[in-house]
N, CA, C and O atoms as a GROMACS GRO file, in nm:
protein
  260
    1MET      N    1   0.084  -0.116   0.000
    1MET     CA    2   0.000   0.000   0.000
    1MET      C    3   0.089   0.123   0.000
    1MET      O    4   0.110   0.190   0.102
    2LYS      N    5   0.140   0.150  -0.117
    2LYS     CA    6   0.240   0.256  -0.132
    2LYS      C    7   0.186   0.395  -0.098
    2LYS      O    8   0.250   0.470  -0.026
    3TYR      N    9   0.070   0.428  -0.151
    3TYR     CA   10   0.016   0.562  -0.128
    3TYR      C   11  -0.015   0.584   0.019
    3TYR      O   12   0.014   0.690   0.074
    4SER      N   13  -0.072   0.483   0.082
    4SER     CA   14  -0.108   0.497   0.224
    4SER      C   15   0.016   0.519   0.310
    4SER      O   16   0.013   0.601   0.402
    5LYS      N   17   0.124   0.446   0.280
    5LYS     CA   18   0.248   0.465   0.356
    5LYS      C   19   0.306   0.604   0.331
    5LYS      O   20   0.355   0.669   0.424
    6TYR      N   21   0.299   0.650   0.206
    6TYR     CA   22   0.347   0.785   0.174
    6TYR      C   23   0.264   0.890   0.248
    6TYR      O   24   0.319   0.982   0.309
    7PHE      N   25   0.132   0.875   0.243
    7PHE     CA   26   0.042   0.970   0.309
    7PHE      C   27   0.065   0.969   0.460
    7PHE      O   28   0.064   1.074   0.524
    8LYS      N   29   0.087   0.850   0.518
    8LYS     CA   30   0.115   0.840   0.661
    8LYS      C   31   0.244   0.917   0.696
    8LYS      O   32   0.250   0.987   0.796
    9GLY      N   33   0.347   0.902   0.611
    9GLY     CA   34   0.472   0.972   0.634
    9GLY      C   35   0.456   1.123   0.628
    9GLY      O   36   0.513   1.196   0.710
   10ILE      N   37   0.378   1.171   0.530
   10ILE     CA   38   0.352   1.315   0.518
   10ILE      C   39   0.282   1.366   0.644
   10ILE      O   40   0.320   1.469   0.699
   11LEU      N   41   0.179   1.293   0.688
   11LEU     CA   42   0.106   1.336   0.808
   11LEU      C   43   0.196   1.334   0.931
   11LEU      O   44   0.188   1.424   1.015
   12HIS      N   45   0.281   1.233   0.941
   12HIS     CA   46   0.369   1.221   1.057
   12HIS      C   47   0.474   1.333   1.059
   12HIS      O   48   0.499   1.393   1.163
   13ASN      N   49   0.534   1.361   0.944
   13ASN     CA   50   0.642   1.459   0.938
   13ASN      C   51   0.594   1.603   0.933
   13ASN      O   52   0.652   1.690   0.998
   14ASP      N   53   0.488   1.630   0.856
   14ASP     CA   54   0.447   1.767   0.831
   14ASP      C   55   0.315   1.806   0.896
   14ASP      O   56   0.277   1.923   0.894
   15GLY      N   57   0.245   1.709   0.955
   15GLY     CA   58   0.114   1.738   1.011
   15GLY      C   59   0.008   1.742   0.902
   15GLY      O   60   0.034   1.705   0.788
   16LEU      N   61  -0.110   1.786   0.937
   16LEU     CA   62  -0.218   1.792   0.840
   16LEU      C   63  -0.188   1.894   0.730
   16LEU      O   64  -0.153   2.008   0.760
   17PRO      N   65  -0.202   1.852   0.604
   17PRO     CA   66  -0.179   1.948   0.495
   17PRO      C   67  -0.295   2.047   0.486
   17PRO      O   68  -0.408   2.017   0.526
   18GLN      N   69  -0.266   2.163   0.434
   18GLN     CA   70  -0.367   2.267   0.416
   18GLN      C   71  -0.443   2.240   0.287
   18GLN      O   72  -0.404   2.288   0.180
   19LEU      N   73  -0.551   2.163   0.296
   19LEU     CA   74  -0.629   2.125   0.180
   19LEU      C   75  -0.774   2.167   0.199
   19LEU      O   76  -0.824   2.173   0.311
   20ASN      N   77  -0.841   2.195   0.088
   20ASN     CA   78  -0.983   2.220   0.098
   20ASN      C   79  -1.056   2.084   0.102
   20ASN      O   80  -0.993   1.980   0.089
   21ALA      N   81  -1.186   2.087   0.121
   21ALA     CA   82  -1.262   1.963   0.139
   21ALA      C   83  -1.254   1.874   0.016
   21ALA      O   84  -1.247   1.751   0.029
   22LYS      N   85  -1.256   1.932  -0.102
   22LYS     CA   86  -1.250   1.852  -0.226
   22LYS      C   87  -1.116   1.781  -0.240
   22LYS      O   88  -1.112   1.664  -0.277
   23GLU      N   89  -1.007   1.850  -0.212
   23GLU     CA   90  -0.874   1.789  -0.219
   23GLU      C   91  -0.859   1.679  -0.115
   23GLU      O   92  -0.803   1.573  -0.143
   24TRP      N   93  -0.908   1.704   0.006
   24TRP     CA   94  -0.900   1.604   0.112
   24TRP      C   95  -0.981   1.480   0.073
   24TRP      O   96  -0.934   1.368   0.093
   25ALA      N   97  -1.101   1.499   0.019
   25ALA     CA   98  -1.184   1.386  -0.024
   25ALA      C   99  -1.114   1.306  -0.133
   25ALA      O  100  -1.122   1.183  -0.133
   26ARG      N  101  -1.046   1.373  -0.224
   26ARG     CA  102  -0.972   1.304  -0.330
   26ARG      C  103  -0.862   1.216  -0.271
   26ARG      O  104  -0.844   1.102  -0.313
   27MET      N  105  -0.790   1.268  -0.174
   27MET     CA  106  -0.683   1.190  -0.111
   27MET      C  107  -0.739   1.068  -0.039
   27MET      O  108  -0.682   0.960  -0.046
   28MET      N  109  -0.851   1.085   0.030
   28MET     CA  110  -0.913   0.973   0.100
   28MET      C  111  -0.969   0.870   0.003
   28MET      O  112  -0.964   0.750   0.030
   29ASN      N  113  -1.022   0.916  -0.112
   29ASN     CA  114  -1.070   0.824  -0.213
   29ASN      C  115  -0.957   0.740  -0.271
   29ASN      O  116  -0.975   0.621  -0.298
   30ILE      N  117  -0.842   0.800  -0.291
   30ILE     CA  118  -0.726   0.726  -0.340
   30ILE      C  119  -0.687   0.619  -0.239
   30ILE      O  120  -0.659   0.505  -0.278
   31ALA      N  121  -0.684   0.653  -0.112
   31ALA     CA  122  -0.649   0.555  -0.009
   31ALA      C  123  -0.752   0.442  -0.005
   31ALA      O  124  -0.714   0.326   0.011
   32ALA      N  125  -0.881   0.474  -0.019
   32ALA     CA  126  -0.985   0.372  -0.018
   32ALA      C  127  -0.973   0.281  -0.139
   32ALA      O  128  -0.990   0.160  -0.128
   33LEU      N  129  -0.944   0.338  -0.256
   33LEU     CA  130  -0.926   0.256  -0.376
   33LEU      C  131  -0.806   0.164  -0.362
   33LEU      O  132  -0.810   0.048  -0.403
   34GLU      N  133  -0.699   0.216  -0.304
   34GLU     CA  134  -0.580   0.134  -0.285
   34GLU      C  135  -0.611   0.015  -0.194
   34GLU      O  136  -0.565  -0.096  -0.218
   35TYR      N  137  -0.689   0.039  -0.089
   35TYR     CA  138  -0.728  -0.069   0.001
   35TYR      C  139  -0.812  -0.173  -0.073
   35TYR      O  140  -0.792  -0.293  -0.056
   36GLY      N  141  -0.907  -0.127  -0.156
   36GLY     CA  142  -0.990  -0.219  -0.233
   36GLY      C  143  -0.909  -0.303  -0.330
   36GLY      O  144  -0.935  -0.422  -0.345
   37ILE      N  145  -0.813  -0.241  -0.396
   37ILE     CA  146  -0.727  -0.314  -0.489
   37ILE      C  147  -0.646  -0.419  -0.415
   37ILE      O  148  -0.630  -0.531  -0.463
   38THR      N  149  -0.594  -0.383  -0.299
   38THR     CA  150  -0.517  -0.477  -0.218
   38THR      C  151  -0.602  -0.598  -0.179
   38THR      O  152  -0.556  -0.711  -0.186
   39ARG      N  153  -0.727  -0.573  -0.138
   39ARG     CA  154  -0.817  -0.684  -0.102
   39ARG      C  155  -0.846  -0.772  -0.222
   39ARG      O  156  -0.848  -0.895  -0.209
   40LEU      N  157  -0.868  -0.712  -0.339
   40LEU     CA  158  -0.895  -0.791  -0.460
   40LEU      C  159  -0.775  -0.877  -0.497
   40LEU      O  160  -0.791  -0.991  -0.539
   41GLU      N  161  -0.655  -0.822  -0.483
   41GLU     CA  162  -0.535  -0.900  -0.512
   41GLU      C  163  -0.524  -1.019  -0.416
   41GLU      O  164  -0.486  -1.128  -0.457
   42LYS      N  165  -0.558  -0.999  -0.290
   42LYS     CA  166  -0.554  -1.107  -0.192
   42LYS      C  167  -0.657  -1.214  -0.228
   42LYS      O  168  -0.629  -1.333  -0.218
   43VAL      N  169  -0.775  -1.172  -0.269
   43VAL     CA  170  -0.879  -1.267  -0.309
   43VAL      C  171  -0.833  -1.348  -0.429
   43VAL      O  172  -0.851  -1.470  -0.432
   44ARG      N  173  -0.773  -1.283  -0.528
   44ARG     CA  174  -0.724  -1.353  -0.646
   44ARG      C  175  -0.618  -1.456  -0.606
   44ARG      O  176  -0.618  -1.568  -0.656
   45GLU      N  177  -0.528  -1.418  -0.518
   45GLU     CA  178  -0.424  -1.509  -0.471
   45GLU      C  179  -0.486  -1.630  -0.400
   45GLU      O  180  -0.443  -1.743  -0.422
   46MET      N  181  -0.584  -1.605  -0.315
   46MET     CA  182  -0.649  -1.714  -0.243
   46MET      C  183  -0.727  -1.804  -0.338
   46MET      O  184  -0.732  -1.926  -0.319
   47ASN      N  185  -0.788  -1.745  -0.439
   47ASN     CA  186  -0.864  -1.821  -0.536
   47ASN      C  187  -0.773  -1.916  -0.614
   47ASN      O  188  -0.815  -2.026  -0.650
   48GLN      N  189  -0.652  -1.876  -0.639
   48GLN     CA  190  -0.556  -1.961  -0.708
   48GLN      C  191  -0.517  -2.081  -0.622
   48GLN      O  192  -0.474  -2.183  -0.674
   49ASN      N  193  -0.533  -2.068  -0.491
   49ASN     CA  194  -0.504  -2.177  -0.398
   49ASN      C  195  -0.627  -2.262  -0.368
   49ASN      O  196  -0.629  -2.338  -0.271
   50ASN      N  197  -0.732  -2.248  -0.453
   50ASN     CA  198  -0.857  -2.325  -0.439
   50ASN      C  199  -0.924  -2.305  -0.304
   50ASN      O  200  -0.965  -2.401  -0.239
   51LEU      N  201  -0.933  -2.182  -0.262
   51LEU     CA  202  -1.003  -2.148  -0.139
   51LEU      C  203  -1.133  -2.079  -0.174
   51LEU      O  204  -1.138  -1.999  -0.268
   52LEU      N  205  -1.238  -2.109  -0.102
   52LEU     CA  206  -1.365  -2.040  -0.120
   52LEU      C  207  -1.361  -1.913  -0.036
   52LEU      O  208  -1.331  -1.918   0.083
   53ILE      N  209  -1.392  -1.800  -0.097
   53ILE     CA  210  -1.380  -1.673  -0.028
   53ILE      C  211  -1.517  -1.606  -0.023
   53ILE      O  212  -1.581  -1.586  -0.126
   54LEU      N  213  -1.560  -1.573   0.094
   54LEU     CA  214  -1.686  -1.503   0.115
   54LEU      C  215  -1.653  -1.361   0.159
   54LEU      O  216  -1.585  -1.342   0.260
   55ILE      N  217  -1.700  -1.264   0.084
   55ILE     CA  218  -1.662  -1.126   0.111
   55ILE      C  219  -1.787  -1.042   0.137
   55ILE      O  220  -1.886  -1.051   0.064
   56ASN      N  221  -1.781  -0.962   0.241
   56ASN     CA  222  -1.878  -0.856   0.260
   56ASN      C  223  -1.797  -0.727   0.270
   56ASN      O  224  -1.674  -0.733   0.273
   57PRO      N  225  -1.860  -0.612   0.276
   57PRO     CA  226  -1.781  -0.488   0.275
   57PRO      C  227  -1.685  -0.472   0.392
   57PRO      O  228  -1.593  -0.390   0.385
   58TYR      N  229  -1.703  -0.549   0.499
   58TYR     CA  230  -1.622  -0.527   0.618
   58TYR      C  231  -1.525  -0.641   0.650
   58TYR      O  232  -1.422  -0.618   0.714
   59ASN      N  233  -1.555  -0.761   0.606
   59ASN     CA  234  -1.472  -0.876   0.641
   59ASN      C  235  -1.454  -0.968   0.521
   59ASN      O  236  -1.530  -0.963   0.424
   60CYS      N  237  -1.354  -1.049   0.528
   60CYS     CA  238  -1.327  -1.149   0.425
   60CYS      C  239  -1.311  -1.283   0.497
   60CYS      O  240  -1.222  -1.298   0.580
   61TYR      N  241  -1.396  -1.379   0.466
   61TYR     CA  242  -1.392  -1.510   0.527
   61TYR      C  243  -1.335  -1.610   0.429
   61TYR      O  244  -1.369  -1.606   0.310
   62VAL      N  245  -1.250  -1.698   0.475
   62VAL     CA  246  -1.188  -1.798   0.390
   62VAL      C  247  -1.228  -1.936   0.439
   62VAL      O  248  -1.219  -1.967   0.558
   63VAL      N  249  -1.273  -2.019   0.345
   63VAL     CA  250  -1.311  -2.156   0.375
   63VAL      C  251  -1.235  -2.247   0.280
   63VAL      O  252  -1.240  -2.227   0.159
   64THR      N  253  -1.165  -2.344   0.331
   64THR     CA  254  -1.093  -2.436   0.243
   64THR      C  255  -1.194  -2.530   0.178
   64THR      O  256  -1.293  -2.570   0.239
   65VAL      N  257  -1.168  -2.564   0.052
   65VAL     CA  258  -1.257  -2.650  -0.024
   65VAL      C  259  -1.193  -2.785  -0.042
   65VAL      O  260  -1.252  -2.874  -0.104
   0.00000   0.00000   0.00000
């Protein structure tokens, strides 16, 4: 999660950036998309290992088949 680590470093070193609401929302949307992509990659990896994956918006359950 490259963007999230970068954003965390910026917040840690420089504090909150001076952004308007639209810019802040854009940054949070990028972080949310990055998280979703990471979850999808994990699901694809698990699917290659013949695992049944049950996903809801908050949790990911794995059942061996």
